[in-house]
Biotite code that builds the C-alpha atoms (Angstrom):
import biotite.structure as struc

atoms = struc.array([
    struc.Atom([-11.967, 7.952, 8.688], chain_id="A", res_id=1, res_name="UNK", atom_name="CA", element="C"),
    struc.Atom([-13.472, 9.165, 5.460], chain_id="A", res_id=2, res_name="UNK", atom_name="CA", element="C"),
    struc.Atom([-17.083, 8.326, 4.812], chain_id="A", res_id=3, res_name="UNK", atom_name="CA", element="C"),
    struc.Atom([-16.251, 6.382, 1.648], chain_id="A", res_id=4, res_name="UNK", atom_name="CA", element="C"),
    struc.Atom([-13.669, 4.196, 3.355], chain_id="A", res_id=5, res_name="UNK", atom_name="CA", element="C"),
    struc.Atom([-15.951, 3.658, 6.346], chain_id="A", res_id=6, res_name="UNK", atom_name="CA", element="C"),
    struc.Atom([-18.736, 2.547, 4.010], chain_id="A", res_id=7, res_name="UNK", atom_name="CA", element="C"),
    struc.Atom([-16.351, 0.242, 2.138], chain_id="A", res_id=8, res_name="UNK", atom_name="CA", element="C"),
    struc.Atom([-15.241, -1.424, 5.386], chain_id="A", res_id=9, res_name="UNK", atom_name="CA", element="C"),
    struc.Atom([-18.841, -1.840, 6.546], chain_id="A", res_id=10, res_name="UNK", atom_name="CA", element="C"),
    struc.Atom([-19.889, -3.271, 3.168], chain_id="A", res_id=11, res_name="UNK", atom_name="CA", element="C"),
    struc.Atom([-17.046, -5.819, 3.251], chain_id="A", res_id=12, res_name="UNK", atom_name="CA", element="C"),
    struc.Atom([-18.045, -6.923, 6.743], chain_id="A", res_id=13, res_name="UNK", atom_name="CA", element="C"),
    struc.Atom([-21.708, -7.286, 5.827], chain_id="A", res_id=14, res_name="UNK", atom_name="CA", element="C"),
    struc.Atom([-21.039, -9.026, 2.517], chain_id="A", res_id=15, res_name="UNK", atom_name="CA", element="C"),
    struc.Atom([-18.524, -11.372, 4.133], chain_id="A", res_id=16, res_name="UNK", atom_name="CA", element="C"),
    struc.Atom([-20.942, -12.314, 6.873], chain_id="A", res_id=17, res_name="UNK", atom_name="CA", element="C"),
    struc.Atom([-23.734, -12.962, 4.367], chain_id="A", res_id=18, res_name="UNK", atom_name="CA", element="C"),
    struc.Atom([-21.497, -15.122, 2.170], chain_id="A", res_id=19, res_name="UNK", atom_name="CA", element="C"),
    struc.Atom([-20.178, -17.039, 5.174], chain_id="A", res_id=20, res_name="UNK", atom_name="CA", element="C"),
    struc.Atom([-23.626, -17.744, 6.627], chain_id="A", res_id=21, res_name="UNK", atom_name="CA", element="C"),
    struc.Atom([-25.095, -18.693, 3.251], chain_id="A", res_id=22, res_name="UNK", atom_name="CA", element="C"),
    struc.Atom([-22.223, -21.046, 2.524], chain_id="A", res_id=23, res_name="UNK", atom_name="CA", element="C"),
    struc.Atom([-22.535, -22.678, 5.938], chain_id="A", res_id=24, res_name="UNK", atom_name="CA", element="C"),
    struc.Atom([-26.226, -23.272, 5.289], chain_id="A", res_id=25, res_name="UNK", atom_name="CA", element="C"),
    struc.Atom([-25.393, -24.858, 1.935], chain_id="A", res_id=26, res_name="UNK", atom_name="CA", element="C"),
    struc.Atom([-22.542, -26.894, 3.417], chain_id="A", res_id=27, res_name="UNK", atom_name="CA", element="C"),
    struc.Atom([-19.847, -25.296, 1.262], chain_id="A", res_id=28, res_name="UNK", atom_name="CA", element="C"),
    struc.Atom([-16.800, -24.941, 3.514], chain_id="A", res_id=29, res_name="UNK", atom_name="CA", element="C"),
    struc.Atom([-14.555, -23.356, 0.876], chain_id="A", res_id=30, res_name="UNK", atom_name="CA", element="C"),
    struc.Atom([-16.935, -20.495, 0.168], chain_id="A", res_id=31, res_name="UNK", atom_name="CA", element="C"),
    struc.Atom([-17.592, -20.106, 3.894], chain_id="A", res_id=32, res_name="UNK", atom_name="CA", element="C"),
    struc.Atom([-13.876, -19.593, 4.450], chain_id="A", res_id=33, res_name="UNK", atom_name="CA", element="C"),
    struc.Atom([-13.747, -17.009, 1.663], chain_id="A", res_id=34, res_name="UNK", atom_name="CA", element="C"),
    struc.Atom([-16.670, -15.170, 3.246], chain_id="A", res_id=35, res_name="UNK", atom_name="CA", element="C"),
    struc.Atom([-14.921, -15.240, 6.608], chain_id="A", res_id=36, res_name="UNK", atom_name="CA", element="C"),
    struc.Atom([-11.782, -13.818, 5.015], chain_id="A", res_id=37, res_name="UNK", atom_name="CA", element="C"),
    struc.Atom([-13.777, -11.015, 3.420], chain_id="A", res_id=38, res_name="UNK", atom_name="CA", element="C"),
    struc.Atom([-15.399, -10.232, 6.743], chain_id="A", res_id=39, res_name="UNK", atom_name="CA", element="C"),
    struc.Atom([-11.991, -10.186, 8.469], chain_id="A", res_id=40, res_name="UNK", atom_name="CA", element="C"),
    struc.Atom([-10.629, -7.861, 5.784], chain_id="A", res_id=41, res_name="UNK", atom_name="CA", element="C"),
    struc.Atom([-13.488, -5.453, 6.543], chain_id="A", res_id=42, res_name="UNK", atom_name="CA", element="C"),
    struc.Atom([-12.641, -5.569, 10.248], chain_id="A", res_id=43, res_name="UNK", atom_name="CA", element="C"),
    struc.Atom([-8.973, -4.965, 9.476], chain_id="A", res_id=44, res_name="UNK", atom_name="CA", element="C"),
    struc.Atom([-9.737, -2.049, 7.176], chain_id="A", res_id=45, res_name="UNK", atom_name="CA", element="C"),
    struc.Atom([-11.898, -0.469, 9.875], chain_id="A", res_id=46, res_name="UNK", atom_name="CA", element="C"),
    struc.Atom([-9.142, -0.866, 12.502], chain_id="A", res_id=47, res_name="UNK", atom_name="CA", element="C"),
    struc.Atom([-6.559, 0.632, 10.120], chain_id="A", res_id=48, res_name="UNK", atom_name="CA", element="C"),
    struc.Atom([-8.696, 3.691, 9.472], chain_id="A", res_id=49, res_name="UNK", atom_name="CA", element="C"),
    struc.Atom([-9.416, 4.202, 13.168], chain_id="A", res_id=50, res_name="UNK", atom_name="CA", element="C"),
    struc.Atom([-5.674, 4.019, 13.857], chain_id="A", res_id=51, res_name="UNK", atom_name="CA", element="C"),
    struc.Atom([-4.999, 6.633, 11.183], chain_id="A", res_id=52, res_name="UNK", atom_name="CA", element="C"),
    struc.Atom([-7.625, 8.890, 12.714], chain_id="A", res_id=53, res_name="UNK", atom_name="CA", element="C"),
    struc.Atom([-6.017, 8.560, 16.147], chain_id="A", res_id=54, res_name="UNK", atom_name="CA", element="C"),
    struc.Atom([-2.775, 10.039, 14.837], chain_id="A", res_id=55, res_name="UNK", atom_name="CA", element="C"),
    struc.Atom([-4.502, 12.910, 13.027], chain_id="A", res_id=56, res_name="UNK", atom_name="CA", element="C"),
    struc.Atom([-5.941, 14.447, 16.196], chain_id="A", res_id=57, res_name="UNK", atom_name="CA", element="C"),
])
């Protein structure tokens, strides 16, 4: 997994979690769902890159 893609996945997870938690605190369910989706996309990106690395070695 390249360092740039690893950082991008980590940033999406962190940003998604922050948005989700902030929206929950404010009571905004729509934004909380968007934050959860962003966080899930970061998890998915990380899994994809780890899978690619498994086939390289």
